[in-house]
DOZAVO-984796 format. One record per residue (C-alpha): residue number from 1; x, y, z. Coordinates in steps of 0.5 Angstrom, whole numbers. Layout:
REC    i      x      y      z
REC  NUM      X      Y      Z
...
This chain:
REC    i      x      y      z
REC    1     70     33      8
REC    2     72     26      9
REC    3     70     28     17
REC    4     64     31     15
REC    5     62     24     11
REC    6     64     20     16
REC    7     60     24     21
REC    8     54     24     17
REC    9     55     16     15
REC   10     55     15     23
REC   11     49     19     24
REC   12     45     15     18
REC   13     47      8     22
REC   14     45     11     28
REC   15     38     13     25
REC   16     37      6     22
REC   17     38      2     28
REC   18     34      6     33
REC   19     28      9     28
REC   20     22      5     28
REC   21     21      0     21
REC   22     14      3     20
REC   23     13      8     15
REC   24      7     11     19
REC   25     12     11     25
REC   26     17     15     22
REC   27     13     20     19
REC   28     10     21     25
REC   29     17     22     28
REC   30     19     27     22
REC   31     12     31     24
REC   32     13     31     32
REC   33     20     32     32
REC   34     20     39     29
REC   35     14     41     33
REC   36     17     39     39
REC   37     23     43     38
REC   38     19     49     36
REC   39     15     49     42
REC   40     21     48     46
REC   41     24     54     43
REC   42     18     58     44
REC   43     17     56     51
REC   44     24     59     52
REC   45     23     65     49
REC   46     17     67     53
REC   47     20     65     59
REC   48     26     69     58
REC   49     22     75     54
REC   50     15     75     56
REC   51     16     73     64
REC   52     23     77     65
REC   53     21     83     61
REC   54     14     84     64
REC   55     16     83     71
REC   56     22     88     70
REC   57     17     93     68
REC   58     12     92     73
REC   59     17     92     79
REC   60     20     98     77
REC   61     13    101     76
REC   62     11     99     83
REC   63     18    101     86
REC   64     17    108     83
REC   65     10    109     86
REC   66     13    107     93
REC   67     18    112     92
REC   68     13    117     89
REC   69      9    116     96
REC   70     15    117    100
REC   71     17    124     96
REC   72     10    126     97
REC   73     10    125    105
REC   74     17    128    106
REC   75     14    134    102
REC   76      8    135    107
REC   77      8    137    114
REC   78      9    130    116
REC   79      2    131    120
REC   80     -3    126    121
REC   81     -7    129    116
REC   82     -2    129    111
REC   83     -1    121    112
REC   84     -8    120    111
REC   85     -8    124    105
REC   86     -2    120    102
REC   87     -6    113    104
REC   88    -12    116    100
REC   89     -8    118     94
REC   90     -4    111     94
REC   91    -11    107     95
REC   92    -16    111     91
REC   93    -11    113     85
REC   94     -5    108     85
REC   95     -9    102     88
REC   96     -3    100     92
REC   97     -6     98     99
REC   98     -2    102    103
REC   99     -2    103    110
REC  100      2    107    114
REC  101      4    105    121
REC  102      9    106    127
REC  103     14    101    128
REC  104     20     97    126
REC  105     21     93    120
REC  106     20     85    121
REC  107     26     80    121
REC  108     28     78    114
REC  109     24     73    111
REC  110     28     67    107
REC  111     25     68    100
REC  112     25     63     94
REC  113     32     61     92
REC  114     31     63     85
REC  115     26     69     86
REC  116     26     74     80
REC  117     21     78     84
REC  118     25     79     90
REC  119     31     80     86
REC  120     28     85     81
REC  121     24     89     87
REC  122     30     89     91
REC  123     34     92     86
REC  124     29     98     84
REC  125     27     99     91
REC  126     34    101     93
REC  127     34    105     87
REC  128     28    109     87
REC  129     26    109     95
REC  130     33    109     98
REC  131     30    107    105
REC  132     31    100    109
REC  133     25     96    106
REC  134     23     89    107
REC  135     19     84    102
REC  136     15     78    103
REC  137     12     74     97
REC  138     11     67     99
REC  139      7     68    106
REC  140      0     71    103
REC  141     -2     67     97
REC  142     -4     72     91
REC  143     -1     78     95
REC  144      6     81     96
REC  145      8     85    102
REC  146     13     91    102
REC  147     15     95    108
REC  148     19    101    107
REC  149     22    105    113
REC  150     20    112    111
REC  151     23    115    117
REC  152     25    112    124
REC  153     19    109    127
REC  154     15    110    121
REC  155     13    104    116
REC  156     10    105    109
REC  157      6     98    108
REC  158      4     96    101
REC  159      0     90    101
REC  160     -1     89     93
REC  161     -4     83     89
REC  162      2     79     86
REC  163     -1     82     79
REC  164      2     88     80
REC  165      9     85     81
REC  166     10     80     76
REC  167      7     77     70
REC  168      2     71     73
REC  169     -1     69     66
REC  170      5     65     64
REC  171      2     59     65
REC  172     -4     60     61
REC  173      0     62     55
REC  174      4     55     56
REC  175     -2     52     57
REC  176     -5     55     50
REC  177      2     53     47
REC  178      1     46     49
REC  179     -6     45     47
REC  180     -5     49     40
REC  181      1     44     39
REC  182     -4     38     41
REC  183     -9     40     36
REC  184     -4     41     30
REC  185     -1     34     32
REC  186     -8     31     32
REC  187    -10     34     25
REC  188     -3     32     22
REC  189     -4     25     25
REC  190    -11     25     22
REC  191     -9     27     15
REC  192     -2     23     15
REC  193     -6     17     17
REC  194    -10     18     11
REC  195     -4     19      6
REC  196     -1     12      9
REC  197     -7      8      9
REC  198     -6      7      1
REC  199      1      5      1
REC  200      0      0      6
REC  201     -6     -3      2
REC  202     -2     -3     -4
REC  203      4     -7      0
REC  204     -2    -12      3
REC  205     -4    -13     -4
REC  206      3    -14     -7
REC  207      4    -19     -1
REC  208     -3    -22     -3
REC  209     -1    -23    -10
REC  210      5    -26     -8
REC  211      2    -31     -4
REC  212     -4    -33     -9
REC  213     -9    -29     -6
REC  214    -15    -26     -9
REC  215    -14    -18    -10
REC  216    -22    -17    -12
REC  217    -22    -11     -7
REC  218    -16     -7     -8
REC  219    -17     -1    -12
REC  220    -12      5    -12
REC  221    -13     11     -8
REC  222     -9     16     -5
REC  223     -4     21     -8
REC  224     -3     22    -15
REC  225      4     18    -14
REC  226      1     12    -10
REC  227     -5     12    -15
REC  228      0     11    -21
REC  229      4      6    -17
REC  230     -2      2    -15
REC  231     -5      2    -23
REC  232      2      0    -25
REC  233      2     -6    -20
REC  234     -5     -8    -23
REC  235     -2     -8    -30
REC  236      4    -12    -28
REC  237     -1    -17    -25
REC  238     -5    -17    -31
REC  239      1    -18    -35
REC  240      3    -24    -31
REC  241     -4    -27    -31
REC  242     -4    -27    -38
REC  243      3    -30    -39
REC  244      2    -36    -34
REC  245     -5    -37    -38
REC  246     -1    -37    -44
REC  247      4    -42    -41
REC  248     -1    -46    -38
REC  249     -5    -47    -45
REC  250      2    -48    -49
REC  251      4    -53    -44
REC  252     -3    -57    -43
REC  253     -2    -58    -51
REC  254      5    -60    -51
REC  255      3    -65    -45
REC  256     -3    -68    -49
REC  257      1    -69    -55
REC  258      7    -72    -51
REC  259      2    -77    -47
REC  260     -2    -79    -54
REC  261      5    -81    -56
REC  262      7    -85    -50
REC  263      0    -88    -50
REC  264      1    -91    -57
REC  265      8    -93    -55
REC  266      5    -97    -49
REC  267     -1   -100    -54
REC  268      5   -102    -59
REC  269      9   -105    -53
REC  270      3   -109    -50
REC  271      2   -112    -57
REC  272      9   -115    -57
REC  273      8   -119    -51
REC  274     12   -120    -44
REC  275     19   -122    -48
REC  276     25   -120    -44
REC  277     27   -116    -50
REC  278     20   -112    -49
REC  279     21   -111    -42
REC  280     27   -105    -42
REC  281     23   -101    -47
REC  282     17   -101    -42
REC  283     21    -99    -37
REC  284     24    -93    -41
REC  285     17    -91    -43
REC  286     15    -91    -36
REC  287     21    -87    -34
REC  288     19    -82    -39
REC  289     12    -82    -37
REC  290     14    -80    -30
REC  291     19    -75    -32
REC  292     14    -71    -36
REC  293      9    -71    -30
REC  294     15    -68    -26
REC  295     17    -63    -31
REC  296      9    -61    -32
REC  297      9    -60    -24
REC  298     15    -56    -24
REC  299     12    -51    -29
REC  300      5    -51    -26
REC  301      8    -49    -19
REC  302      2    -48    -15
REC  303     -3    -49    -21
REC  304     -7    -43    -19
REC  305    -10    -46    -13
REC  306    -14    -42     -8
REC  307    -11    -42     -1
REC  308    -16    -45      4
REC  309    -16    -47     11
REC  310    -13    -54     12
REC  311    -12    -59     18
REC  312     -4    -60     17
REC  313     -5    -67     19
REC  314     -8    -69     13
REC  315     -3    -67      8
REC  316      3    -69     12
REC  317      0    -76     13
REC  318     -1    -77      6
REC  319      6    -75      4
REC  320      8    -80     10
REC  321      4    -86      7
REC  322      7    -85      0
REC  323     14    -85      3
REC  324     13    -91      8
REC  325     13    -95      2
REC  326     21    -95      2
REC  327     24    -99      8
REC  328     25    -94     14
REC  329     21    -91     20
REC  330     17    -84     19
REC  331     15    -80     26
REC  332     11    -74     26
REC  333     10    -70     31
REC  334      5    -64     31
REC  335     -1    -61     36
REC  336     -8    -64     35
REC  337    -12    -60     30
REC  338     -7    -56     28
REC  339     -9    -51     22
REC  340     -6    -47     17
REC  341     -9    -43     11
REC  342     -5    -46      5
REC  343     -6    -49     -2
REC  344     -8    -56     -1
REC  345     -5    -60     -7
REC  346      1    -55     -8
REC  347      3    -56      0
REC  348      2    -64     -1
REC  349      7    -64     -7
REC  350     12    -60     -3
REC  351     11    -65      3
REC  352     11    -71     -1
REC  353     18    -68     -4
REC  354     21    -67      2
REC  355     19    -73      6
REC  356     20    -77      0
REC  357     27    -75     -1
REC  358     29    -76      6
REC  359     26    -83      6
REC  360     30    -85      0
REC  361     37    -83      3
REC  362     35    -84     11
REC  363     33    -90     15
REC  364     29    -86     20
REC  365     25    -79     18
REC  366     22    -74     23
REC  367     17    -69     21
REC  368     15    -64     26
REC  369     10    -58     25
REC  370      8    -52     29
REC  371      5    -45     29
REC  372      8    -39     33
REC  373      8    -32     32
REC  374      3    -32     26
REC  375      9    -37     22
REC  376      8    -44     20
REC  377     14    -48     21
REC  378     15    -55     18
REC  379     22    -59     19
REC  380     24    -65     16
REC  381     30    -69     19
REC  382     33    -75     17
REC  383     39    -79     19
REC  384     42    -80     11
REC  385     48    -77      8
REC  386     46    -70      8
REC  387     49    -65      3
REC  388     55    -61      4
REC  389     54    -53      6
REC  390     57    -51      0
REC  391     53    -55     -5
REC  392     46    -53     -1
REC  393     45    -47     -6
REC  394     46    -51    -12
REC  395     41    -57     -9
REC  396     35    -52    -11
REC  397     37    -51    -18
REC  398     33    -54    -23
REC  399     36    -60    -27
REC  400     42    -60    -23
REC  401     44    -67    -20
REC  402     48    -67    -14
REC  403     53    -73    -12
REC  404     48    -76     -7
REC  405     42    -74    -11
REC  406     39    -71     -6
REC  407     35    -66    -10
REC  408     32    -71    -14
REC  409     24    -72    -15
REC  410     21    -79    -16
REC  411     23    -78    -24
REC  412     30    -77    -22
REC  413     30    -71    -26
REC  414     33    -66    -21
REC  415     27    -62    -19
REC  416     25    -65    -12
REC  417     28    -59     -8
REC  418     26    -54    -14
REC  419     19    -55    -14
REC  420     19    -55     -6
REC  421     22    -48     -6
REC  422     18    -46    -12
REC  423     11    -48     -8
REC  424     14    -45     -1
REC  425     15    -38     -4
REC  426      9    -38     -8
REC  427      6    -38     -1
REC  428     10    -32      1
REC  429     15    -37      5
REC  430     21    -40      4
REC  431     25    -47      4
REC  432     32    -47      7
REC  433     37    -53      9
REC  434     41    -54     15
REC  435     45    -60     19
REC  436     40    -64     22
REC  437     41    -67     30
REC  438     40    -74     27
REC  439     46    -73     23
REC  440     43    -72     16
REC  441     40    -66     13
REC  442     34    -62     16
REC  443     29    -58     11
REC  444     26    -52     14
REC  445     19    -50     11
REC  446     17    -43     14
REC  447     10    -40     11
REC  448      7    -34     14
REC  449      0    -34     16
């Protein structure tokens, strides 16, 4: 039992490695493989049963007809008239193409190496004619030449169509088998494509929903199970939309109330003047304002934006200008006119967090953007202290502060990388941290286009 399980596991691993990844391609293989196997078996049966058996029957019948003619000739007075009677009977009644001549048998002719006709005729002529004979099945296309020495110096020559000796319509049967197979496969492929298309549409709709695109054109169709899955997906989308709407409304109310209180604080502090005791209070209020904006940005995510075509140089340049307020150098490397379909404000916030963090901890920052294989890749390198590999997963957790504070945003709330990761995934992409060639940290954003 263990051995069978191991063999089964190895076979499954082999299939996973070598089978195509697409459902449509796998379904075609499931459909075509049994068809090819069945047709191979049928071809073997036809070649073995039909061609061999029919050839055996035809060769035996021809050998017996020739043996009958020799017996008739031997039972006659063997005169010239008897020869003409035998020829007339053979050609008019048996359709053998018999010619009786004087002479000897020609030298042997080398036939095909695996000629079933020669082998069958040789066996049956030895049994039914019991005379020296000569066979040529290749010199004259469409004809088989058989010569038998009825008696010394007398040759019975039978020049008969090859249809009398073996089954010549096997190729026609094979052609019909192939044509019928392709016809059935064509019909199956058409129906299979119609069954797979709704599944692909559902997958595309799920992908579009994950990246914030519009799903107005998606309508569940196809088999009952696929329609049920599509309707469940639409219900899930509606529930998520309601939750987001309710959360946004709640947060808008909370934000408005907190901003109102902060505004009163600012007004009250303004009346107190600019004394040394008031200045720390003003800084605390400003810090609270920045933290509130950071929390709202994290919860808001991409803000329900719609993706649109953007020249990437603009959001990268805007994020770089904000970061350049700190001492240091920021280099940008990208092709002119590079465009991508992103959510402009959310993407600008993502770049602002990454470039701002890099500029905060490094003296030299390099930003690069490129598009390859329908994938937008943006890298931000710095020469700062970096983040140890074992702490990089924690850097993406909200409100977690590392020792070097590389996951902080402008407010210092510990949301910088969390917001950036959330925005990248809202675009259907991802964000990862690596070692930089400049000695610091590298942030890599990849977004499918």
